[in-house]
N, C-alpha and C positions, 0 to 999 in steps of 0.2 A: 380771158379766163379770170374768174373772180376768186376771192379768198375761199369762198365756200366750195369751189370746184377743185381746189388743190388738195392733194393727199398728204403732202409734206412740204416743209419750209426749211430754208437754210437759216443760219443764225441771223443774218442781216434782215431777212423777212420777218422773223420772230420779233426782232427789236423794233421793226417798223409798225407792227400791229399790236404790240403789248407795251406796258410800261417798263419791262425788264431790260436792264443793261447787259452788255456782253459778259462782263465778269460775273454777274449774278446767274446768268444762264449756264456758263461753264462750271461755276461752283455747284449749282444744283445737279448738273450732270455728274460731276465728280462724286457727289454725296449720294447718288442713286435716286434722287428725288425727281429728276427729269430724264426720261428715257430718250435716247438718241441713237441714230444709225450712222454709219460711215459708208461712203462710196468713194473709194480712192482717198483723196485728202479732204473731201467735203463732208461736213457734218449736217445731217438732216434730222428734223424733229417732225414726227407725224402729227397730223391734226388731232388725232385721238390722244396722243401722249401730251400734247400741249393743253388740251382741255382738262385732262386729269391733273396736270401740274397746277393749273390755275385754280381748279376746284379744291385742291388740297391746301391752298393758302389760307391762313387764319382769317376769320371774318372780322370786319371792322366793328369795334365796340367803343362807342364814345365814352369819354370819362364822365362820371357823374359829378355834379357841382360840388357835392360835399367832399369828394375825393380830391378834387382839383385844388381846394383851398388849403 
């Protein structure tokens, strides 16, 4: 099974396929920015919720040379 075949990921899997650390994921969940589901003690994040979370992150904007000086 590939990543594209999975419907949901646990926290460790999300950490393995994204640059996000555990604390950042749990903080985003607590703030309501990342939707997650629970099954017993396990926390799952659906592929669609993860895509929405990543898309909602601010775009990279390089500093202009005049601003950096």
